[in-house]
C-alpha positions as CSV (number, residue, x, y, z in Angstrom):
1,M,305.4,-59.6,82.5
2,Q,303.3,-59.7,79.1
3,I,303.8,-60.2,76.0
4,F,301.3,-59.3,73.8
5,D,301.0,-59.4,70.0
6,I,297.8,-56.4,68.9
7,S,298.4,-57.1,64.7
8,Q,296.8,-57.8,62.6
9,R,297.2,-61.6,60.9
10,L,297.2,-61.8,57.3
11,S,295.4,-63.8,54.6
12,I,292.6,-63.4,52.5
13,T,290.5,-62.4,54.3
14,T,292.4,-59.3,55.6
15,P,289.9,-56.5,54.6
16,V,291.3,-54.0,52.7
17,W,290.4,-50.5,52.2
18,P,287.6,-50.0,49.8
19,G,289.2,-50.5,45.9
20,D,292.6,-51.3,47.2
21,T,295.1,-54.5,46.7
22,Q,293.8,-57.9,48.7
23,F,296.4,-60.1,49.9
24,N,297.0,-62.6,48.5
25,R,299.4,-65.6,49.5
26,E,300.7,-68.2,46.6
27,L,302.5,-70.7,46.3
28,V,305.3,-71.2,43.6
29,A,307.6,-74.1,44.8
30,S,306.4,-76.7,46.6
31,V,308.7,-79.9,48.3
32,A,305.9,-81.9,47.9
33,S,306.0,-80.9,44.1
34,G,309.7,-82.2,44.1
35,S,311.2,-79.2,44.7
36,S,314.1,-78.7,47.0
37,V,312.1,-75.8,49.2
38,N,309.2,-74.1,49.4
39,V,308.1,-70.5,49.4
40,N,305.4,-68.0,48.8
41,R,304.7,-64.9,46.3
42,L,303.0,-62.0,48.6
43,A,300.7,-59.2,46.7
44,M,299.3,-56.4,49.0
45,S,299.1,-53.1,49.7
46,T,301.6,-51.6,51.9
47,Q,298.4,-50.7,53.8
48,T,297.4,-54.2,54.5
49,G,295.9,-54.8,57.8
50,T,298.6,-54.0,61.7
51,H,300.9,-51.0,59.5
52,A,303.0,-47.8,59.8
53,E,302.6,-45.3,57.7
54,A,304.5,-41.7,57.2
55,S,303.7,-38.6,56.1
56,R,304.4,-40.0,52.6
57,H,301.0,-41.0,51.8
58,V,299.0,-37.9,52.2
59,R,302.3,-34.9,50.7
60,D,305.2,-35.7,48.0
61,D,306.8,-33.8,50.0
62,G,307.2,-36.1,52.6
63,A,309.2,-38.3,54.8
64,T,309.0,-42.3,53.9
65,V,309.3,-45.1,55.9
66,T,312.8,-45.4,55.6
67,E,313.3,-41.9,56.7
68,L,311.3,-41.4,59.6
69,P,313.5,-42.6,62.8
70,L,312.9,-45.9,64.1
71,T,313.3,-44.9,67.7
72,H,309.6,-43.5,66.5
73,F,308.3,-47.6,66.6
74,I,310.0,-48.7,69.8
75,G,309.4,-48.0,73.2
76,P,307.6,-47.1,76.0
77,C,304.1,-45.9,75.7
78,T,300.6,-45.6,76.8
79,V,296.9,-47.0,75.2
80,L,293.9,-45.7,76.3
81,D,290.3,-46.1,75.9
82,M,288.2,-43.9,73.5
83,T,285.7,-46.6,73.2
84,A,283.2,-43.9,73.9
85,H,284.0,-41.2,71.9
86,E,282.7,-40.7,69.2
87,P,283.1,-39.9,66.4
88,T,285.9,-38.0,67.0
89,I,289.0,-38.0,69.2
90,L,288.6,-34.3,70.8
91,A,292.0,-33.4,72.9
92,T,290.0,-32.9,75.2
93,N,288.4,-36.7,75.5
94,M,292.5,-37.6,76.1
95,L,294.5,-35.6,77.5
96,P,293.6,-35.5,80.9
97,G,294.6,-38.9,80.3
98,L,298.1,-38.3,79.7
99,P,300.9,-36.6,81.8
100,L,302.4,-33.8,80.4
101,R,305.4,-35.5,78.9
102,V,304.7,-38.9,76.9
103,E,306.4,-40.9,73.5
104,R,303.7,-42.8,72.3
105,V,300.0,-42.8,72.5
106,L,298.0,-45.6,71.1
107,L,294.3,-45.6,71.0
108,K,291.5,-48.4,71.6
109,T,288.3,-46.8,68.9
110,I,286.1,-49.4,68.4
111,R,283.9,-51.5,70.7
112,E,283.3,-55.0,68.4
113,P,285.8,-55.3,66.1
114,D,286.0,-57.5,63.6
115,W,288.5,-58.1,62.1
116,F,287.6,-60.4,59.5
117,S,285.4,-57.1,57.8
118,W,286.3,-53.4,56.8
119,P,284.7,-51.3,59.3
120,S,281.9,-49.5,57.9
121,G,282.5,-46.8,60.9
122,F,285.4,-45.6,62.7
123,S,285.9,-42.7,65.3
124,A,289.2,-40.4,63.7
125,I,291.6,-38.2,66.3
126,D,290.9,-34.8,66.0
127,P,293.7,-32.2,64.5
128,D,294.0,-30.5,67.3
129,L,295.0,-33.4,69.2
130,I,297.7,-33.7,67.2
131,D,299.0,-30.6,67.7
132,E,299.0,-30.7,71.3
133,L,300.7,-34.4,72.1
134,A,303.6,-33.1,69.6
135,S,303.9,-30.3,72.2
136,R,304.1,-33.2,75.0
137,G,307.1,-34.5,73.0
138,C,304.8,-37.6,71.5
139,V,306.5,-39.1,68.3
140,L,303.7,-41.4,67.5
141,I,299.8,-41.8,67.6
142,G,298.1,-45.1,66.8
143,T,294.7,-46.5,66.6
144,D,293.3,-49.6,66.6
145,A,290.7,-47.7,63.5
146,P,291.9,-48.4,59.5
147,S,293.0,-44.5,59.4
148,I,293.5,-42.1,61.8
149,D,290.9,-39.8,59.9
150,P,287.3,-40.2,58.6
151,A,286.7,-42.5,56.2
152,N,285.3,-40.1,53.6
153,S,288.2,-37.6,54.6
154,K,289.9,-36.1,51.6
155,A,291.5,-33.4,53.2
156,L,293.5,-35.2,55.8
157,L,293.4,-33.0,58.1
158,A,295.3,-35.3,61.1
159,H,297.4,-36.6,58.7
160,H,298.7,-33.4,57.3
161,A,299.1,-32.0,61.7
162,V,301.8,-35.2,62.0
163,H,303.4,-34.8,58.7
164,R,303.7,-31.3,60.3
165,A,305.3,-32.6,63.7
166,G,307.6,-35.6,62.4
167,M,305.3,-37.8,64.3
168,G,305.3,-41.2,63.0
169,I,301.8,-42.9,63.1
170,L,301.2,-46.8,63.7
171,E,297.2,-48.1,62.1
172,G,294.7,-51.0,62.4
173,L,297.1,-52.7,65.6
174,V,294.3,-55.4,67.5
175,L,293.6,-53.9,71.0
176,D,291.0,-55.8,72.3
177,D,292.6,-58.1,74.4
178,V,294.7,-55.5,76.0
179,K,293.8,-52.5,79.0
180,E,294.5,-49.4,79.6
181,G,298.2,-48.4,81.1
182,N,301.9,-47.9,80.2
183,Y,303.9,-51.0,77.7
184,E,306.7,-50.8,75.7
185,L,305.5,-51.3,72.4
186,I,307.4,-53.2,69.5
187,A,307.0,-52.6,66.1
188,L,309.6,-51.0,62.8
189,P,308.7,-51.3,59.3
190,L,310.2,-53.0,56.8
191,P,312.9,-50.9,55.2
192,I,310.7,-50.0,51.8
193,V,312.7,-48.0,50.0
194,G,310.4,-44.9,49.2
195,A,307.3,-46.5,50.2
196,E,304.2,-44.2,52.5
197,A,304.1,-47.1,54.2
198,T,305.1,-50.0,55.8
199,P,302.8,-54.0,57.0
200,V,304.7,-54.7,60.9
201,R,304.0,-57.1,64.0
202,A,304.1,-54.8,66.2
203,I,303.6,-56.2,69.9
204,L,303.0,-54.9,73.9
205,R,305.2,-55.3,77.0
206,G,303.8,-54.5,80.2
207,P,302.0,-53.6,81.8
208,L,304.8,-51.1,82.5
209,C,304.5,-49.6,86.6
210,Y,306.0,-46.3,86.5
211,R,303.7,-43.5,84.3
212,V,305.4,-42.3,80.8
């Protein structure tokens, strides 16, 4: 069984949403300078790189990342290649490849990923697809794109569909080397009280030989 690291590396080259806080790591104590320890200080947005997201991102009454069940972010998942479907992934594009019950779905949407540049365009997820996934028992939707909604969306309908379903979100996944199939996902959020999102170290184990 292989382990796939599907997390972006965090550095000053990590692209962030235009106008958001750029990642920065500063060495504030160092052995080389006479200290007994090396200590770094980090500055970043909660939406940096590969991150878990709760509905507090779009609603003041939505769940925060510490209020979502950890079970959303660990367990069986299905990876699907949706790179042929632009600009919106519809239920008709995806559901034929899924069983009637599915717990977690990760979508590969970017044809030629460049993890050092902000993508000029990416595929969004149709809100009706979120509703259909929820009816099949899905507790988490993930994507390699920076958002499940279009880049210029203000209504954020897919995010609100996730809120209604009580699901979790993973965005910015690195699925370049992952083939379609069933895996075990581990992508636990940091327990940042009150936060709408948090970077995660996401991995997949598999592929698994059984259908999810």
